[in-house]
N, CA, C and O atoms as a GROMACS GRO file, in nm:
protein
  604
    1MET      N    1   0.079  -0.121  -0.004
    1MET     CA    2   0.006  -0.003  -0.002
    1MET      C    3   0.097   0.139   0.018
    1MET      O    4   0.185   0.169   0.099
    2SER      N    5   0.035   0.209  -0.090
    2SER     CA    6   0.154   0.331  -0.100
    2SER      C    7   0.106   0.424   0.015
    2SER      O    8  -0.009   0.414   0.059
    3LEU      N    9   0.210   0.528   0.071
    3LEU     CA   10   0.186   0.625   0.150
    3LEU      C   11   0.077   0.716   0.126
    3LEU      O   12  -0.002   0.755   0.213
    4ILE      N   13   0.076   0.747   0.011
    4ILE     CA   14  -0.054   0.838  -0.027
    4ILE      C   15  -0.176   0.814   0.003
    4ILE      O   16  -0.256   0.894   0.051
    5LEU      N   17  -0.198   0.682  -0.029
    5LEU     CA   18  -0.333   0.597  -0.023
    5LEU      C   19  -0.343   0.567   0.125
    5LEU      O   20  -0.458   0.568   0.168
    6ARG      N   21  -0.246   0.539   0.213
    6ARG     CA   22  -0.254   0.527   0.346
    6ARG      C   23  -0.315   0.617   0.417
    6ARG      O   24  -0.409   0.589   0.491
    7LEU      N   25  -0.255   0.765   0.398
    7LEU     CA   26  -0.290   0.889   0.430
    7LEU      C   27  -0.410   0.907   0.405
    7LEU      O   28  -0.475   0.957   0.497
    8ILE      N   29  -0.474   0.878   0.292
    8ILE     CA   30  -0.628   0.909   0.273
    8ILE      C   31  -0.694   0.806   0.359
    8ILE      O   32  -0.800   0.847   0.408
    9VAL      N   33  -0.669   0.713   0.382
    9VAL     CA   34  -0.751   0.615   0.447
    9VAL      C   35  -0.743   0.660   0.597
    9VAL      O   36  -0.846   0.651   0.664
   10ILE      N   37  -0.633   0.704   0.652
   10ILE     CA   38  -0.611   0.765   0.784
   10ILE      C   39  -0.694   0.888   0.800
   10ILE      O   40  -0.743   0.922   0.907
   11ALA      N   41  -0.707   0.948   0.695
   11ALA     CA   42  -0.807   1.067   0.699
   11ALA      C   43  -0.936   1.048   0.707
   11ALA      O   44  -1.002   1.119   0.782
   12LEU      N   45  -0.991   0.957   0.639
   12LEU     CA   46  -1.136   0.917   0.610
   12LEU      C   47  -1.166   0.824   0.772
   12LEU      O   48  -1.276   0.831   0.827
   13GLY      N   49  -1.080   0.764   0.815
   13GLY     CA   50  -1.099   0.686   0.961
   13GLY      C   51  -1.100   0.763   1.036
   13GLY      O   52  -1.179   0.744   1.129
   14PHE      N   53  -1.011   0.897   1.039
   14PHE     CA   54  -1.033   0.998   1.148
   14PHE      C   55  -1.166   1.073   1.164
   14PHE      O   56  -1.226   1.104   1.266
   15ALA      N   57  -1.199   1.095   1.020
   15ALA     CA   58  -1.337   1.175   0.976
   15ALA      C   59  -1.454   1.066   1.053
   15ALA      O   60  -1.520   1.104   1.150
   16ALA      N   61  -1.463   0.963   1.009
   16ALA     CA   62  -1.562   0.885   1.059
   16ALA      C   63  -1.548   0.860   1.199
   16ALA      O   64  -1.657   0.841   1.254
   17ALA      N   65  -1.445   0.854   1.278
   17ALA     CA   66  -1.437   0.845   1.409
   17ALA      C   67  -1.489   0.973   1.463
   17ALA      O   68  -1.572   0.962   1.554
   18CYS      N   69  -1.456   1.088   1.423
   18CYS     CA   70  -1.507   1.222   1.485
   18CYS      C   71  -1.649   1.235   1.460
   18CYS      O   72  -1.718   1.298   1.540
   19ALA      N   73  -1.708   1.173   1.342
   19ALA     CA   74  -1.850   1.172   1.339
   19ALA      C   75  -1.928   1.107   1.434
   19ALA      O   76  -2.022   1.156   1.496
   20VAL      N   77  -1.873   0.956   1.443
   20VAL     CA   78  -1.961   0.885   1.544
   20VAL      C   79  -1.947   0.942   1.685
   20VAL      O   80  -2.039   0.934   1.767
   21ALA      N   81  -1.824   1.002   1.713
   21ALA     CA   82  -1.774   1.041   1.874
   21ALA      C   83  -1.883   1.190   1.870
   21ALA      O   84  -1.961   1.210   1.963
   22GLY      N   85  -1.877   1.259   1.784
   22GLY     CA   86  -1.984   1.357   1.789
   22GLY      C   87  -2.130   1.353   1.790
   22GLY      O   88  -2.203   1.445   1.828
   23ALA      N   89  -2.165   1.244   1.746
   23ALA     CA   90  -2.327   1.201   1.762
   23ALA      C   91  -2.292   1.113   1.880
   23ALA      O   92  -2.403   1.126   1.932
   24VAL      N   93  -2.242   1.051   1.946
   24VAL     CA   94  -2.228   0.981   2.064
   24VAL      C   95  -2.235   1.107   2.163
   24VAL      O   96  -2.327   1.102   2.245
   25ILE      N   97  -2.178   1.184   2.166
   25ILE     CA   98  -2.172   1.307   2.242
   25ILE      C   99  -2.291   1.374   2.256
   25ILE      O  100  -2.350   1.374   2.365
   26VAL      N  101  -2.347   1.449   2.131
   26VAL     CA  102  -2.481   1.499   2.104
   26VAL      C  103  -2.595   1.419   2.181
   26VAL      O  104  -2.658   1.474   2.271
   27VAL      N  105  -2.618   1.302   2.147
   27VAL     CA  106  -2.726   1.196   2.160
   27VAL      C  107  -2.710   1.210   2.346
   27VAL      O  108  -2.794   1.254   2.424
   28ALA      N  109  -2.565   1.153   2.375
   28ALA     CA  110  -2.562   1.148   2.524
   28ALA      C  111  -2.598   1.296   2.620
   28ALA      O  112  -2.666   1.296   2.723
   29LEU      N  113  -2.547   1.394   2.570
   29LEU     CA  114  -2.602   1.510   2.651
   29LEU      C  115  -2.751   1.572   2.618
   29LEU      O  116  -2.807   1.647   2.698
   30LEU      N  117  -2.805   1.535   2.501
   30LEU     CA  118  -2.944   1.543   2.487
   30LEU      C  119  -3.026   1.435   2.570
   30LEU      O  120  -3.142   1.452   2.608
   31PHE      N  121  -2.966   1.348   2.586
   31PHE     CA  122  -3.060   1.210   2.649
   31PHE      C  123  -3.190   1.242   2.746
   31PHE      O  124  -3.306   1.203   2.732
   32PRO      N  125  -3.141   1.314   2.834
   32PRO     CA  126  -3.259   1.348   2.936
   32PRO      C  127  -3.377   1.421   2.872
   32PRO      O  128  -3.494   1.394   2.897
   33GLU      N  129  -3.338   1.514   2.787
   33GLU     CA  130  -3.432   1.583   2.710
   33GLU      C  131  -3.518   1.502   2.616
   33GLU      O  132  -3.641   1.514   2.618
   34LEU      N  133  -3.445   1.402   2.514
   34LEU     CA  134  -3.504   1.306   2.431
   34LEU      C  135  -3.594   1.204   2.533
   34LEU      O  136  -3.699   1.158   2.488
   35SER      N  137  -3.561   1.176   2.642
   35SER     CA  138  -3.643   1.047   2.714
   35SER      C  139  -3.769   1.122   2.770
   35SER      O  140  -3.867   1.058   2.806
   36SER      N  141  -3.763   1.266   2.777
   36SER     CA  142  -3.913   1.302   2.834
   36SER      C  143  -4.029   1.283   2.716
   36SER      O  144  -4.023   1.285   2.593
   37LEU      N  145  -4.130   1.266   2.804
   37LEU     CA  146  -4.254   1.220   2.715
   37LEU      C  147  -4.327   1.346   2.651
   37LEU      O  148  -4.392   1.348   2.547
   38ASP      N  149  -4.296   1.458   2.746
   38ASP     CA  150  -4.390   1.564   2.707
   38ASP      C  151  -4.320   1.640   2.587
   38ASP      O  152  -4.403   1.716   2.536
   39THR      N  153  -4.218   1.646   2.534
   39THR     CA  154  -4.147   1.710   2.456
   39THR      C  155  -4.198   1.729   2.312
   39THR      O  156  -4.175   1.835   2.254
   40GLY      N  157  -4.259   1.637   2.260
   40GLY     CA  158  -4.332   1.605   2.137
   40GLY      C  159  -4.224   1.559   2.030
   40GLY      O  160  -4.132   1.483   2.061
   41ALA      N  161  -4.237   1.604   1.916
   41ALA     CA  162  -4.148   1.574   1.835
   41ALA      C  163  -4.001   1.644   1.819
   41ALA      O  164  -3.970   1.753   1.867
   42ILE      N  165  -3.932   1.574   1.756
   42ILE     CA  166  -3.782   1.646   1.742
   42ILE      C  167  -3.760   1.718   1.622
   42ILE      O  168  -3.775   1.659   1.514
   43ASP      N  169  -3.734   1.807   1.625
   43ASP     CA  170  -3.684   1.908   1.505
   43ASP      C  171  -3.547   1.856   1.433
   43ASP      O  172  -3.430   1.872   1.469
   44SER      N  173  -3.602   1.788   1.318
   44SER     CA  174  -3.469   1.721   1.249
   44SER      C  175  -3.376   1.795   1.195
   44SER      O  176  -3.275   1.740   1.154
   45GLY      N  177  -3.392   1.953   1.182
   45GLY     CA  178  -3.331   2.040   1.125
   45GLY      C  179  -3.237   2.082   1.250
   45GLY      O  180  -3.120   2.116   1.228
   46ALA      N  181  -3.271   2.081   1.339
   46ALA     CA  182  -3.184   2.141   1.479
   46ALA      C  183  -3.096   1.986   1.513
   46ALA      O  184  -2.977   1.990   1.543
   47LEU      N  185  -3.151   1.894   1.507
   47LEU     CA  186  -3.089   1.775   1.546
   47LEU      C  187  -2.965   1.767   1.453
   47LEU      O  188  -2.859   1.758   1.514
   48ASN      N  189  -2.957   1.769   1.328
   48ASN     CA  190  -2.887   1.768   1.245
   48ASN      C  191  -2.794   1.880   1.254
   48ASN      O  192  -2.678   1.860   1.217
   49MET      N  193  -2.830   1.998   1.300
   49MET     CA  194  -2.729   2.115   1.303
   49MET      C  195  -2.632   2.067   1.425
   49MET      O  196  -2.509   2.061   1.418
   50MET      N  197  -2.708   2.035   1.531
   50MET     CA  198  -2.611   1.987   1.651
   50MET      C  199  -2.524   1.874   1.636
   50MET      O  200  -2.438   1.856   1.723
   51LEU      N  201  -2.534   1.793   1.538
   51LEU     CA  202  -2.482   1.670   1.501
   51LEU      C  203  -2.343   1.741   1.418
   51LEU      O  204  -2.230   1.695   1.438
   52GLY      N  205  -2.360   1.824   1.352
   52GLY     CA  206  -2.260   1.910   1.266
   52GLY      C  207  -2.170   1.953   1.344
   52GLY      O  208  -2.049   1.929   1.331
   53PHE      N  209  -2.235   2.037   1.455
   53PHE     CA  210  -2.130   2.111   1.532
   53PHE      C  211  -2.090   1.999   1.648
   53PHE      O  212  -1.998   2.034   1.722
   54GLY      N  213  -2.129   1.914   1.664
   54GLY     CA  214  -2.072   1.795   1.736
   54GLY      C  215  -1.929   1.747   1.666
   54GLY      O  216  -1.820   1.761   1.721
   55PHE      N  217  -1.946   1.696   1.556
   55PHE     CA  218  -1.845   1.681   1.422
   55PHE      C  219  -1.752   1.779   1.468
   55PHE      O  220  -1.665   1.738   1.545
   56ILE      N  221  -1.752   1.917   1.433
   56ILE     CA  222  -1.660   1.989   1.445
   56ILE      C  223  -1.580   2.028   1.540
   56ILE      O  224  -1.464   2.069   1.524
   57PHE      N  225  -1.662   2.012   1.680
   57PHE     CA  226  -1.615   2.030   1.803
   57PHE      C  227  -1.490   1.908   1.825
   57PHE      O  228  -1.373   1.926   1.858
   58VAL      N  229  -1.562   1.775   1.792
   58VAL     CA  230  -1.448   1.662   1.823
   58VAL      C  231  -1.341   1.672   1.752
   58VAL      O  232  -1.229   1.652   1.800
   59SER      N  233  -1.367   1.715   1.591
   59SER     CA  234  -1.274   1.689   1.494
   59SER      C  235  -1.162   1.800   1.527
   59SER      O  236  -1.045   1.774   1.499
   60GLY      N  237  -1.201   1.937   1.593
   60GLY     CA  238  -1.109   2.034   1.627
   60GLY      C  239  -1.030   2.006   1.732
   60GLY      O  240  -0.911   2.036   1.723
   61PHE      N  241  -1.073   1.949   1.840
   61PHE     CA  242  -1.020   1.942   1.944
   61PHE      C  243  -0.922   1.825   1.964
   61PHE      O  244  -0.816   1.836   2.027
   62ALA      N  245  -0.970   1.704   1.900
   62ALA     CA  246  -0.904   1.581   1.890
   62ALA      C  247  -0.803   1.565   1.821
   62ALA      O  248  -0.731   1.470   1.852
   63LEU      N  249  -0.762   1.653   1.702
   63LEU     CA  250  -0.695   1.625   1.594
   63LEU      C  251  -0.557   1.598   1.658
   63LEU      O  252  -0.505   1.486   1.653
   64LEU      N  253  -0.500   1.702   1.715
   64LEU     CA  254  -0.356   1.646   1.772
   64LEU      C  255  -0.344   1.571   1.877
   64LEU      O  256  -0.232   1.522   1.888
   65PRO      N  257  -0.429   1.540   1.970
   65PRO     CA  258  -0.400   1.423   2.024
   65PRO      C  259  -0.408   1.285   1.958
   65PRO      O  260  -0.340   1.183   1.971
   66ALA      N  261  -0.513   1.318   1.884
   66ALA     CA  262  -0.526   1.175   1.775
   66ALA      C  263  -0.418   1.135   1.675
   66ALA      O  264  -0.395   1.019   1.640
   67LEU      N  265  -0.354   1.248   1.630
   67LEU     CA  266  -0.236   1.257   1.543
   67LEU      C  267  -0.138   1.196   1.598
   67LEU      O  268  -0.070   1.117   1.534
   68VAL      N  269  -0.111   1.228   1.748
   68VAL     CA  270   0.007   1.176   1.822
   68VAL      C  271  -0.023   0.997   1.809
   68VAL      O  272   0.065   0.924   1.764
   69ILE      N  273  -0.155   0.944   1.854
   69ILE     CA  274  -0.183   0.824   1.873
   69ILE      C  275  -0.157   0.761   1.717
   69ILE      O  276  -0.089   0.658   1.711
   70VAL      N  277  -0.195   0.804   1.628
   70VAL     CA  278  -0.177   0.767   1.479
   70VAL      C  279  -0.057   0.748   1.457
   70VAL      O  280  -0.023   0.640   1.407
   71LEU      N  281   0.046   0.850   1.490
   71LEU     CA  282   0.181   0.836   1.445
   71LEU      C  283   0.245   0.754   1.513
   71LEU      O  284   0.345   0.708   1.458
   72LEU      N  285   0.210   0.704   1.659
   72LEU     CA  286   0.283   0.582   1.723
   72LEU      C  287   0.233   0.447   1.663
   72LEU      O  288   0.302   0.347   1.649
   73THR      N  289   0.126   0.459   1.637
   73THR     CA  290   0.069   0.316   1.589
   73THR      C  291   0.092   0.281   1.476
   73THR      O  292   0.097   0.163   1.441
   74GLU      N  293   0.116   0.411   1.376
   74GLU     CA  294   0.187   0.352   1.237
   74GLU      C  295   0.333   0.325   1.268
   74GLU      O  296   0.372   0.210   1.246
   75THR      N  297   0.410   0.403   1.310
   75THR     CA  298   0.533   0.373   1.323
   75THR      C  299   0.589   0.237   1.381
   75THR      O  300   0.691   0.182   1.339
   76PHE      N  301   0.499   0.186   1.496
   76PHE     CA  302   0.534   0.070   1.528
   76PHE      C  303   0.433  -0.042   1.493
   76PHE      O  304   0.418  -0.139   1.566
   77ALA      N  305   0.362  -0.024   1.372
   77ALA     CA  306   0.290  -0.118   1.313
   77ALA      C  307   0.184  -0.172   1.432
   77ALA      O  308   0.169  -0.294   1.435
   78ILE      N  309   0.122  -0.105   1.515
   78ILE     CA  310   0.040  -0.167   1.623
   78ILE      C  311  -0.077  -0.170   1.572
   78ILE      O  312  -0.125  -0.064   1.533
   79GLN      N  313  -0.146  -0.281   1.559
   79GLN     CA  314  -0.263  -0.322   1.508
   79GLN      C  315  -0.400  -0.366   1.594
   79GLN      O  316  -0.506  -0.404   1.544
   80SER      N  317  -0.367  -0.349   1.739
   80SER     CA  318  -0.458  -0.399   1.817
   80SER      C  319  -0.580  -0.310   1.856
   80SER      O  320  -0.582  -0.188   1.875
   81VAL      N  321  -0.666  -0.386   1.862
   81VAL     CA  322  -0.794  -0.299   1.887
   81VAL      C  323  -0.792  -0.217   2.026
   81VAL      O  324  -0.825  -0.099   2.042
   82LEU      N  325  -0.749  -0.304   2.114
   82LEU     CA  326  -0.734  -0.250   2.248
   82LEU      C  327  -0.653  -0.107   2.261
   82LEU      O  328  -0.677  -0.008   2.330
   83THR      N  329  -0.560  -0.130   2.178
   83THR     CA  330  -0.463   0.032   2.172
   83THR      C  331  -0.539   0.115   2.118
   83THR      O  332  -0.534   0.223   2.178
   84TYR      N  333  -0.634   0.116   1.996
   84TYR     CA  334  -0.717   0.206   1.994
   84TYR      C  335  -0.801   0.265   2.058
   84TYR      O  336  -0.809   0.388   2.059
   85ALA      N  337  -0.883   0.184   2.127
   85ALA     CA  338  -0.999   0.188   2.219
   85ALA      C  339  -0.928   0.310   2.350
   85ALA      O  340  -0.964   0.426   2.367
   86VAL      N  341  -0.816   0.231   2.426
   86VAL     CA  342  -0.742   0.315   2.512
   86VAL      C  343  -0.680   0.442   2.430
   86VAL      O  344  -0.710   0.550   2.481
   87GLY      N  345  -0.627   0.447   2.353
   87GLY     CA  346  -0.594   0.563   2.283
   87GLY      C  347  -0.731   0.675   2.271
   87GLY      O  348  -0.715   0.791   2.308
   88GLY      N  349  -0.830   0.641   2.230
   88GLY     CA  350  -0.935   0.689   2.220
   88GLY      C  351  -1.001   0.749   2.352
   88GLY      O  352  -1.029   0.868   2.368
   89ALA      N  353  -1.018   0.658   2.434
   89ALA     CA  354  -1.034   0.704   2.584
   89ALA      C  355  -0.959   0.812   2.639
   89ALA      O  356  -1.019   0.900   2.701
   90VAL      N  357  -0.815   0.817   2.621
   90VAL     CA  358  -0.704   0.904   2.661
   90VAL      C  359  -0.751   1.053   2.560
   90VAL      O  360  -0.765   1.167   2.604
   91VAL      N  361  -0.764   1.021   2.454
   91VAL     CA  362  -0.780   1.156   2.387
   91VAL      C  363  -0.913   1.222   2.403
   91VAL      O  364  -0.921   1.342   2.378
   92GLY      N  365  -1.024   1.152   2.445
   92GLY     CA  366  -1.166   1.191   2.459
   92GLY      C  367  -1.135   1.251   2.617
   92GLY      O  368  -1.173   1.365   2.644
   93ALA      N  369  -1.077   1.182   2.701
   93ALA     CA  370  -1.067   1.272   2.872
   93ALA      C  371  -0.977   1.369   2.819
   93ALA      O  372  -1.018   1.481   2.850
   94ALA      N  373  -0.861   1.374   2.744
   94ALA     CA  374  -0.809   1.503   2.729
   94ALA      C  375  -0.857   1.612   2.670
   94ALA      O  376  -0.823   1.729   2.687
   95CYS      N  377  -0.973   1.549   2.572
   95CYS     CA  378  -1.020   1.704   2.527
   95CYS      C  379  -1.115   1.780   2.626
   95CYS      O  380  -1.128   1.903   2.623
   96TYR      N  381  -1.177   1.700   2.712
   96TYR     CA  382  -1.251   1.706   2.772
   96TYR      C  383  -1.179   1.805   2.908
   96TYR      O  384  -1.216   1.918   2.941
   97LEU      N  385  -1.098   1.743   2.952
   97LEU     CA  386  -0.990   1.810   3.089
   97LEU      C  387  -0.926   1.925   3.007
   97LEU      O  388  -0.874   2.010   3.080
   98GLY      N  389  -0.914   1.950   2.867
   98GLY     CA  390  -0.844   2.059   2.820
   98GLY      C  391  -0.970   2.185   2.828
   98GLY      O  392  -0.942   2.301   2.795
   99LEU      N  393  -1.064   2.159   2.859
   99LEU     CA  394  -1.164   2.274   2.871
   99LEU      C  395  -1.213   2.315   2.996
   99LEU      O  396  -1.299   2.402   3.013
  100VAL      N  397  -1.150   2.244   3.092
  100VAL     CA  398  -1.189   2.250   3.248
  100VAL      C  399  -1.091   2.313   3.306
  100VAL      O  400  -0.977   2.266   3.302
  101PRO      N  401  -1.118   2.428   3.369
  101PRO     CA  402  -1.011   2.505   3.456
  101PRO      C  403  -0.934   2.416   3.540
  101PRO      O  404  -0.991   2.323   3.595
  102PHE      N  405  -0.821   2.434   3.555
  102PHE     CA  406  -0.714   2.343   3.651
  102PHE      C  407  -0.662   2.478   3.750
  102PHE      O  408  -0.632   2.593   3.717
  103ASP      N  409  -0.667   2.420   3.873
  103ASP     CA  410  -0.616   2.518   3.993
  103ASP      C  411  -0.480   2.439   4.008
  103ASP      O  412  -0.472   2.320   4.038
  104PRO      N  413  -0.372   2.530   3.981
  104PRO     CA  414  -0.252   2.450   4.040
  104PRO      C  415  -0.214   2.453   4.176
  104PRO      O  416  -0.128   2.377   4.221
  105GLY      N  417  -0.288   2.558   4.259
  105GLY     CA  418  -0.268   2.570   4.398
  105GLY      C  419  -0.310   2.423   4.460
  105GLY      O  420  -0.234   2.346   4.519
  106THR      N  421  -0.418   2.409   4.438
  106THR     CA  422  -0.505   2.278   4.511
  106THR      C  423  -0.461   2.155   4.442
  106THR      O  424  -0.463   2.052   4.508
  107LEU      N  425  -0.410   2.150   4.285
  107LEU     CA  426  -0.406   2.040   4.214
  107LEU      C  427  -0.531   1.952   4.162
  107LEU      O  428  -0.541   1.831   4.144
  108ARG      N  429  -0.630   2.069   4.144
  108ARG     CA  430  -0.761   2.000   4.098
  108ARG      C  431  -0.814   2.070   4.018
  108ARG      O  432  -0.804   2.192   4.021
  109PHE      N  433  -0.900   1.986   3.905
  109PHE     CA  434  -0.983   2.054   3.833
  109PHE      C  435  -1.093   2.135   3.883
  109PHE      O  436  -1.167   2.083   3.967
  110GLU      N  437  -1.116   2.254   3.845
  110GLU     CA  438  -1.245   2.324   3.923
  110GLU      C  439  -1.373   2.318   3.806
  110GLU      O  440  -1.356   2.347   3.688
  111GLY      N  441  -1.472   2.284   3.851
  111GLY     CA  442  -1.582   2.273   3.802
  111GLY      C  443  -1.627   2.138   3.702
  111GLY      O  444  -1.712   2.138   3.613
  112LEU      N  445  -1.529   2.014   3.753
  112LEU     CA  446  -1.558   1.891   3.662
  112LEU      C  447  -1.677   1.835   3.703
  112LEU      O  448  -1.711   1.819   3.820
  113VAL      N  449  -1.761   1.796   3.570
  113VAL     CA  450  -1.858   1.734   3.592
  113VAL      C  451  -1.838   1.582   3.550
  113VAL      O  452  -1.801   1.552   3.436
  114GLN      N  453  -1.866   1.488   3.650
  114GLN     CA  454  -1.809   1.351   3.598
  114GLN      C  455  -1.890   1.289   3.507
  114GLN      O  456  -1.836   1.185   3.468
  115ARG      N  457  -2.025   1.315   3.445
  115ARG     CA  458  -2.076   1.253   3.378
  115ARG      C  459  -2.042   1.321   3.239
  115ARG      O  460  -2.049   1.241   3.146
  116HIS      N  461  -2.015   1.422   3.212
  116HIS     CA  462  -1.930   1.490   3.081
  116HIS      C  463  -1.803   1.447   3.035
  116HIS      O  464  -1.764   1.443   2.918
  117LEU      N  465  -1.720   1.402   3.174
  117LEU     CA  466  -1.612   1.334   3.138
  117LEU      C  467  -1.620   1.186   3.117
  117LEU      O  468  -1.529   1.120   3.068
  118GLU      N  469  -1.739   1.139   3.158
  118GLU     CA  470  -1.770   1.001   3.114
  118GLU      C  471  -1.802   0.980   2.977
  118GLU      O  472  -1.769   0.885   2.906
  119ILE      N  473  -1.875   1.087   2.949
  119ILE     CA  474  -1.961   1.078   2.801
  119ILE      C  475  -1.836   1.095   2.706
  119ILE      O  476  -1.823   1.017   2.611
  120MET      N  477  -1.743   1.196   2.730
  120MET     CA  478  -1.634   1.213   2.651
  120MET      C  479  -1.533   1.102   2.630
  120MET      O  480  -1.480   1.086   2.520
  121THR      N  481  -1.505   1.019   2.743
  121THR     CA  482  -1.426   0.913   2.735
  121THR      C  483  -1.476   0.792   2.648
  121THR      O  484  -1.408   0.722   2.573
  122GLY      N  485  -1.621   0.782   2.679
  122GLY     CA  486  -1.696   0.681   2.620
  122GLY      C  487  -1.672   0.732   2.458
  122GLY      O  488  -1.612   0.663   2.376
  123ALA      N  489  -1.712   0.823   2.437
  123ALA     CA  490  -1.682   0.896   2.282
  123ALA      C  491  -1.588   0.863   2.220
  123ALA      O  492  -1.589   0.830   2.101
  124GLY      N  493  -1.478   0.868   2.306
  124GLY     CA  494  -1.326   0.862   2.255
  124GLY      C  495  -1.296   0.727   2.214
  124GLY      O  496  -1.232   0.693   2.114
  125ILE      N  497  -1.362   0.638   2.321
  125ILE     CA  498  -1.338   0.489   2.320
  125ILE      C  499  -1.407   0.417   2.178
  125ILE      O  500  -1.350   0.340   2.101
  126LEU      N  501  -1.537   0.464   2.172
  126LEU     CA  502  -1.615   0.436   2.032
  126LEU      C  503  -1.543   0.484   1.888
  126LEU      O  504  -1.532   0.419   1.784
  127GLY      N  505  -1.508   0.589   1.912
  127GLY     CA  506  -1.421   0.698   1.820
  127GLY      C  507  -1.274   0.588   1.798
  127GLY      O  508  -1.241   0.559   1.683
  128GLY      N  509  -1.228   0.556   1.868
  128GLY     CA  510  -1.102   0.480   1.832
  128GLY      C  511  -1.139   0.322   1.791
  128GLY      O  512  -1.061   0.251   1.727
  129VAL      N  513  -1.234   0.291   1.824
  129VAL     CA  514  -1.273   0.145   1.759
  129VAL      C  515  -1.341   0.178   1.610
  129VAL      O  516  -1.329   0.098   1.518
  130VAL      N  517  -1.401   0.280   1.600
  130VAL     CA  518  -1.428   0.310   1.445
  130VAL      C  519  -1.332   0.320   1.375
  130VAL      O  520  -1.326   0.265   1.265
  131TYR      N  521  -1.218   0.410   1.435
  131TYR     CA  522  -1.061   0.440   1.361
  131TYR      C  523  -1.015   0.294   1.341
  131TYR      O  524  -1.015   0.253   1.225
  132TRP      N  525  -0.987   0.233   1.414
  132TRP     CA  526  -0.959   0.081   1.386
  132TRP      C  527  -1.029   0.012   1.304
  132TRP      O  528  -0.966  -0.073   1.240
  133VAL      N  529  -1.150   0.022   1.283
  133VAL     CA  530  -1.231  -0.067   1.187
  133VAL      C  531  -1.211  -0.022   1.018
  133VAL      O  532  -1.247  -0.093   0.924
  134ILE      N  533  -1.153   0.097   1.011
  134ILE     CA  534  -1.126   0.180   0.894
  134ILE      C  535  -1.001   0.184   0.858
  134ILE      O  536  -0.976   0.163   0.739
  135ALA      N  537  -0.887   0.212   0.956
  135ALA     CA  538  -0.780   0.246   0.923
  135ALA      C  539  -0.676   0.165   1.010
  135ALA      O  540  -0.567   0.137   0.960
  136GLY      N  541  -0.705   0.131   1.122
  136GLY     CA  542  -0.639   0.064   1.221
  136GLY      C  543  -0.562  -0.033   1.229
  136GLY      O  544  -0.448  -0.038   1.275
  137ARG      N  545  -0.651  -0.143   1.166
  137ARG     CA  546  -0.613  -0.294   1.147
  137ARG      C  547  -0.507  -0.297   1.036
  137ARG      O  548  -0.461  -0.411   1.031
  138ASN      N  549  -0.459  -0.227   0.957
  138ASN     CA  550  -0.387  -0.214   0.891
  138ASN      C  551  -0.265  -0.127   0.894
  138ASN      O  552  -0.204  -0.101   0.790
  139ALA      N  553  -0.232  -0.086   0.998
  139ALA     CA  554  -0.133   0.022   1.041
  139ALA      C  555  -0.002  -0.034   1.040
  139ALA      O  556   0.032  -0.132   1.107
  140GLY      N  557   0.082   0.041   0.951
  140GLY     CA  558   0.218  -0.001   0.904
  140GLY      C  559   0.219  -0.072   0.785
  140GLY      O  560   0.327  -0.108   0.740
  141ALA      N  561   0.076  -0.106   0.706
  141ALA     CA  562   0.101  -0.194   0.592
  141ALA      C  563   0.180  -0.085   0.484
  141ALA      O  564   0.230  -0.143   0.387
  142TRP      N  565   0.195   0.031   0.485
  142TRP     CA  566   0.272   0.107   0.394
  142TRP      C  567   0.393   0.063   0.365
  142TRP      O  568   0.436   0.054   0.250
  143ARG      N  569   0.475   0.024   0.501
  143ARG     CA  570   0.615   0.010   0.480
  143ARG      C  571   0.648  -0.125   0.422
  143ARG      O  572   0.759  -0.143   0.373
  144THR      N  573   0.568  -0.211   0.426
  144THR     CA  574   0.595  -0.359   0.386
  144THR      C  575   0.599  -0.343   0.209
  144THR      O  576   0.531  -0.277   0.130
  145ARG      N  577   0.679  -0.411   0.198
  145ARG     CA  578   0.692  -0.447   0.023
  145ARG      C  579   0.651  -0.580  -0.014
  145ARG      O  580   0.694  -0.682   0.040
  146PRO      N  581   0.562  -0.576  -0.114
  146PRO     CA  582   0.513  -0.713  -0.156
  146PRO      C  583   0.628  -0.812  -0.182
  146PRO      O  584   0.739  -0.767  -0.211
  147ALA      N  585   0.609  -0.932  -0.174
  147ALA     CA  586   0.670  -1.029  -0.194
  147ALA      C  587   0.713  -1.043  -0.338
  147ALA      O  588   0.615  -1.046  -0.413
  148THR      N  589   0.848  -1.055  -0.410
  148THR     CA  590   0.859  -1.076  -0.532
  148THR      C  591   0.852  -1.246  -0.555
  148THR      O  592   0.901  -1.330  -0.479
  149PRO      N  593   0.783  -1.269  -0.672
  149PRO     CA  594   0.800  -1.434  -0.681
  149PRO      C  595   0.946  -1.449  -0.728
  149PRO      O  596   1.019  -1.362  -0.774
  150PRO      N  597   0.970  -1.573  -0.708
  150PRO     CA  598   1.107  -1.643  -0.746
  150PRO      C  599   1.125  -1.648  -0.909
  150PRO      O  600   1.037  -1.632  -0.994
  151ARG      N  601   1.232  -1.670  -0.924
  151ARG     CA  602   1.263  -1.652  -1.088
  151ARG      C  603   1.307  -1.802  -1.104
  151ARG      O  604   1.343  -1.844  -1.215
   0.00000   0.00000   0.00000
């Protein structure tokens, strides 16, 4: 597999992982509203707009941490689904903790909401698994050369 084709597969895998993680975040944060029986019909235009913003939010904040994970797994040809799930969890938690103010005096995050941290971590895990399905199973494949037939 050529390097250019591999970069395209990586970009598609990242986009799909961000779309799934963004959808998980939007649905999980809206679940109390969606489970209420008195809300009536859901406006599909507003839901599509929130899903779009969820994708943009996840892809913007997760790009650099996910790029580090991708570079490590491509360099060392790591193809384990567990690696991508743990990497996604770390990226999801890091994205959330990057938004929460940290007090260096007490070494604590101020205003940390446990449910939001769990949602972001879970979305990261699912995003990592989706990335593994699309691109991670063949990590490092661009470096292998096809065997030449004997003469």
